[in-house]
C-alpha positions in Angstrom: -7.2 116.3 6.5 -6.3 113.7 9.2 -8.6 111.1 7.7 -7.0 111.8 4.4 -3.5 111.1 5.9 -4.5 108.3 8.4 -7.3 106.7 6.4 -8.9 106.4 9.9 -11.5 108.5 11.9 -10.3 110.9 14.6 -11.0 109.6 18.1 -9.2 112.2 20.2 -8.4 115.9 19.6 -6.6 118.0 22.1 -5.3 121.5 21.7 -2.0 122.2 23.5 -0.8 125.6 24.5 2.7 125.7 23.0 4.2 128.2 20.6 3.0 131.6 19.5 2.8 131.3 15.7 0.7 128.1 15.4 -2.4 126.5 17.0 -1.2 123.0 17.9 -3.3 119.9 18.3 -2.5 116.4 19.4 -4.6 113.9 17.4 -5.3 110.2 17.9 -7.2 108.1 15.3 -9.2 104.9 15.5 -6.2 103.0 14.0 -4.1 104.0 17.0 -1.8 106.4 15.1 -0.9 109.8 16.6 -0.4 113.0 14.8 0.4 116.7 15.5 -1.5 119.3 13.6 -0.1 122.8 13.4 -2.2 125.6 12.0 -0.3 128.9 11.2 -2.1 131.9 12.5 -0.6 134.2 9.9 -0.1 132.9 6.4 2.5 135.5 5.7 4.7 134.4 8.6 4.5 130.6 8.4 7.6 128.5 7.8 5.9 125.1 7.3 7.5 124.4 4.0 10.9 125.5 5.2 10.5 123.3 8.3 9.7 120.4 6.1 13.0 120.8 4.3 14.9 120.7 7.6 12.9 117.7 8.9 13.5 115.8 5.6 17.2 116.5 5.8 17.3 115.2 9.4 15.3 112.1 8.5 17.7 111.3 5.7 20.5 111.3 8.4 18.6 108.9 10.6 17.7 111.6 13.2 14.5 111.1 15.1 12.3 114.0 14.1 8.6 114.2 13.0 7.8 113.3 9.4 5.6 115.8 7.6 2.5 113.9 6.3 0.7 116.7 4.7 1.1 120.4 3.9 -2.1 122.2 2.8 -4.1 125.4 3.2 -7.6 126.0 4.3 -9.9 129.0 4.0 -12.2 130.1 6.8 -14.1 133.4 6.9 -12.1 134.8 3.9 -8.8 134.0 5.7 -6.3 131.5 4.5 -4.3 129.3 6.9 -1.4 126.9 6.4 -1.8 123.5 7.9 1.0 121.1 8.7 0.3 117.5 9.8 3.2 115.6 11.3 3.7 112.2 12.8 3.7 112.2 16.6 6.9 110.9 18.3 6.7 109.0 21.5 7.5 110.6 24.9 7.0 113.8 26.8 9.0 117.0 26.7 12.2 117.1 28.7 10.9 120.3 30.3 7.7 118.5 31.5 9.8 115.7 33.1 12.4 117.8 34.8 10.8 117.6 38.2 10.8 113.8 38.2 14.5 113.4 37.3 17.6 113.0 39.3 20.7 115.0 38.4 22.3 111.8 36.9 19.2 111.2 34.8 19.1 114.7 33.6 22.8 114.5 32.6 22.3 111.3 30.7 19.5 112.8 28.7 21.7 115.9 28.1 24.5 113.6 26.8 22.1 111.9 24.5 20.8 115.3 23.3 24.4 116.3 22.5 24.7 113.3 20.2 21.6 114.2 18.3 22.5 117.9 18.1 25.9 117.0 16.6 24.1 115.0 13.9 21.8 117.9 13.1 24.8 120.1 12.8 26.3 117.8 10.2 23.7 118.9 7.6 24.9 121.7 5.2 22.8 124.7 4.4 23.2 127.1 1.5 24.0 130.2 3.4 23.3 131.8 6.8 20.1 132.8 8.5 16.6 131.6 7.7 16.4 129.4 4.6 13.7 128.7 2.0 11.9 125.5 1.1 15.0 124.4 -0.9 17.5 125.1 1.9 18.9 128.3 0.4 19.4 130.9 3.2 19.1 134.7 3.1 22.7 135.6 3.8 25.9 134.5 2.0 28.1 135.0 5.1 28.1 135.1 8.9 29.2 138.7 8.6 25.9 139.6 6.8 23.9 137.7 9.5 25.7 139.6 12.4 25.1 142.9 10.6 21.4 142.3 10.5 19.5 145.7 10.7 17.5 144.3 13.6 20.6 145.2 15.7 21.5 148.5 14.1 23.4 150.8 16.4 21.0 153.8 16.7 18.2 151.4 17.7 20.3 149.6 20.3 21.5 152.9 21.9 17.9 154.1 22.0 16.8 150.9 23.7 19.7 151.0 26.2 18.8 154.5 27.2 15.2 153.6 27.7 16.0 150.6 30.0 18.9 152.4 31.8 21.7 150.2 30.4 25.1 151.8 30.6 25.8 153.2 27.1 29.4 152.1 27.5 28.2 148.5 27.9 26.0 148.5 24.8 28.8 150.3 22.8 31.3 147.6 23.8 28.8 144.8 23.1 28.4 146.1 19.6 32.2 146.4 19.1 32.7 142.8 20.3 30.0 141.7 17.9 31.7 143.4 15.0 35.2 142.2 16.0 33.9 138.7 16.4 33.1 138.5 12.7 36.7 137.4 12.0 36.3 134.3 14.3 33.4 133.0 12.2 34.4 134.1 8.8 35.7 130.6 7.9 32.6 128.8 9.2 30.6 126.7 6.8 26.9 127.1 7.3 25.3 124.1 8.8 21.7 123.4 10.0 21.1 124.8 13.5 17.9 124.2 15.3 17.9 127.7 16.8 15.4 126.7 19.5 17.2 123.7 20.9 15.5 123.7 24.3 14.1 121.2 26.8 10.6 122.0 25.6 11.6 120.7 22.1 13.3 117.5 23.2 11.1 114.4 23.8 12.1 111.8 26.4 10.7 108.4 27.5 12.1 105.8 29.9 15.5 107.5 30.2 16.0 107.9 26.5 15.7 110.9 24.1 13.1 109.9 21.6 13.4 112.8 19.3 13.6 116.6 18.6 10.7 118.7 17.5 9.8 122.2 16.3 12.3 123.2 13.6 10.3 126.3 12.7 13.1 128.7 13.8 15.9 126.6 12.2 18.6 128.4 10.3 21.9 128.0 8.5 24.7 129.0 10.9 27.6 128.2 13.1 26.9 125.1 15.3 28.4 126.9 18.3 25.4 129.2 18.1 23.0 126.5 19.3 25.3 125.7 22.3 25.6 129.3 23.2 21.9 129.9 22.9 21.2 126.9 25.2 23.7 128.4 27.7 22.1 131.8 27.5 18.6 130.6 28.4 19.3 127.4 30.4 22.5 127.9 32.3 20.8 128.1 35.7 18.8 125.0 35.0 20.5 122.6 32.7 24.3 122.9 32.0 25.5 123.0 28.4 28.6 121.1 29.5 26.6 117.8 29.6 25.4 118.4 26.0 29.0 119.0 25.0 30.1 115.7 26.6 27.7 113.9 24.2 28.5 116.1 21.2 30.5 113.9 18.8 32.0 116.4 16.4 34.8 117.7 18.7 36.3 119.7 15.8 34.0 122.6 16.6 35.8 123.0 19.9 38.9 124.6 18.3 41.1 127.3 19.7 38.6 130.0 18.7 35.6 128.2 20.3 35.5 130.5 23.4 35.3 133.6 21.3 32.6 132.1 19.0 30.7 131.0 22.1 30.9 134.5 23.7 30.0 136.1 20.3 26.8 134.1 19.9 25.8 134.5 23.5 26.2 138.3 23.1 24.3 138.2 19.8 21.5 136.4 21.5 21.6 138.8 24.4 21.2 141.8 22.1 18.4 140.2 20.1 16.7 139.2 23.3 16.9 142.8 24.6 15.2 144.1 21.5 12.4 141.5 21.9 11.7 141.9 25.6 11.8 145.7 25.2 9.2 145.5 22.4 7.1 143.2 24.6 7.5 145.5 27.7 8.7 142.5 29.7 10.4 144.1 32.7 11.7 140.8 34.1 13.1 139.9 30.7 14.7 143.3 30.3 16.6 142.9 33.6 17.7 139.4 32.5 19.0 140.7 29.1 20.8 143.6 30.7 22.5 141.4 33.2 23.6 138.8 30.7 24.9 141.4 28.2 26.9 143.1 30.9 28.3 139.7 32.1 29.3 138.8 28.5 31.0 142.1 27.9 32.9 141.8 31.2 33.9 138.2 30.5 35.3 139.3 27.0 37.2 142.2 28.5 38.8 140.0 31.2 39.5 136.8 29.3 39.2 137.2 25.5 40.3 140.6 24.5 
């Protein structure tokens, strides 16, 4: 497949251990071109075609993202696999370079990341949640997204009881989520990366060279990406520096704080379900703490 795309023999093939839904390989060819090959481990759960739609939209806006060179399927031992071959962008991941950077260098890269994220958020999507290969998403409104059965009340109370989370906290968290629907009812769905993270930002010589891995991309509220970064990165890389570079200041309207809190809480609840299923004790304690903090912050400052 690489030779079909590159018209040149493969000279180097290296498997890298990132992601859980794909085997990922870095490829170099005799012509000097680099590629990334991603092989979906489960044909029923791949989003290669949907990711291509998102990448193509970004490329049309001049955003530095990989270009999909080939989508195809292979069959091995009676199993079918989806294969995606993308161009390889220069640089290393932000997360891999963190230990080498000063605070001012980190902040500069975060500012640049904010500029790129703002451009990503300028791309419209037809609806909320995961979209298909034509950019049409599964929900027509943010309300439908927030009412996803994944977070149904009976399930959340059962999990809270199992992990010794105060039922009053989980009850209040679900109330805040439901009340928050009004703060996002007017939002037009835009492309959100949904995994905007240092591991998916490439850097080289003090510059952000691109953003990768749009497999989790959705249609949604741009504030969601910022809140999710804060949820997972607040003790390592501040979202404030991303906001400094973010060019579309209109999203920071008077309801911004409520939207930010809403999406942080939404991520906290989803994260609690995930780490509970994975029996991740450290993750469970983290999710419990963050949900409690967000509920208390809402009660003290936003209610």
